[in-house]
N, C-alpha and C positions, 0 to 999 in steps of 0.2 A: 622634585617639585610639581605640583599641579599643575597641567595643561590651561595657557588661558584660552578660555572660549567665548570669544565673542559674540557667536550668536546668543549665548543667554543673558546676555549685559543688554541685547538692544530693545528700545519702547520707551516709554515716555518717564522723567525725571522731573521731582518737586527740586531745585536748586536751591541753595539755601549758604549763609555765611555763616562761619567761627572764626573769629579772628584773623579777619580777611582773608580766609581760606576759601573757597567755594567747595562746596559738598553736595552730595545728590543721592537721593533713596529713590527707589523704584515707586512709581504712582503707585504700583499694586500694593505698597507695604505701608502706605499712608492713609490713615482714617479720614483726617481731618485737620487744618489749621487753626490756632486759637489764639487769640491775644494772650499775656501775660494774666493769669490773675492769683488770685492767696494763693500761697503754697503755703501746708500745715509741715511742719519740721518734724522729722521722725529718725530714732536711732536704727543706725544702717551700718554694717560692716564694711559697705561701699561708700567711702566716702562723696563720689561721684552722682549718690542718690538725692538731689535735694530736698525730697518731700513728695508730699501726696497731695492732689487737687480734687475736690469734687467736683466732677463733669456730669450734670446732670443725673444724679445719684450714682453714680459710678466712681469710687475712688480709683483712680489713676498716679500708680508712683511717677514720679518726674526725674530725669536723667538730665545735668547740666554737663551739656556736652564741654564749655569752659573746663570745669573742674576734672571730666573725665580724661580731657588733654594734658591738664593741669598748665592751664592758661591761664594768665591775669584775669580776675573777676571783675567785672564791669556793672555799675549798676544797669538795669533794665532802662529801657525807653521806649518811645514808640513806635517801634521797627521791632522790637522782641517779641518772638511767638514761640509758641507750645506745639510741636512739631505731633501729634496723635498718631501712633504707628499701633499696629497687632501684630502680637509675636505670642506663638504658639498660644492662639487662643487669647490675651490678655492683652488688655492695654494698656499702653506705655507713652508717657510723654517727655519728648528730647527740646530741651531749652536749646534755642539758636538767637545768633543775635539779629537776624534777619530772613526772610524768606524773599529769594529776586524773581524768580519764574517757574514756568512751569516748562521743560524743552524736550524735543523727542533726540534722540540719541542714535544716530546709523552706522552701522559697521565701521567706514572708514574713518570715524571718530575716534575710536577705542584705541587705547595700548595697556599692555597689562600694568600691573603693579610696578615701581619702582623699586629696583635691588638696591637702591642709597638709603630705604628706611631700614631702623632694627627691626627683626623679625617681627615683635609684637604690631607695633606700629603700621609697619605693611599689610599685615594681616590684615588689618582693620578696613583695607582697602579692596574691593574686587577688580578696580582697576581706574583707567583715567581716560577722560575724553576732553577731548579739544573742540569747543562750541564758540565761534565770535573770537577767536586768538587769544582765547581762556581756558585754562586748565582747571577741569573740574574733577575731584576724587569720588569715585561713584563707592559710598560705605559699605561695609559688610558688616549688616545689623546685629548678625550674631556675636563677631568679635568685639562689637561697639559696645554691646550690652553685656556680655559675658566675656569679658578680657582673660580671665583666667582659668577659664574652660577650654581645653582642648578637645576636638572634638574629630575623632578619626574618619576616613571616608574615603 
């Protein structure tokens, strides 16, 4: 098993909610956060790709994180957001229930991924942070976006 490296996880994170679960992405991975806008459905072999949006002339695929984790789908509301991330020089949108805050995570707040998760879902997390008595899962963007791909490394 790969060594848990706390130093690589230090820094600022965008914290958001998916079905009452707090999750976070490094601020370095986030380009911007936008309100929900019209999504054009597209045919995809990945059922969690909700469609595409036109963001200032760029076509951005949108991943619905509730679909990705097979959670109940709820209607969008005024708190729903699309987090635009940059992955391999490509913009991708992640639909989340709500963006809560940007927070700084310190070394003493970090814990390794929990062993109780099955292998696929455990790999979706780089680790967990305890912030204000709440547990926040730090997402592994590659495993979230490409769960079927196993990268050796």
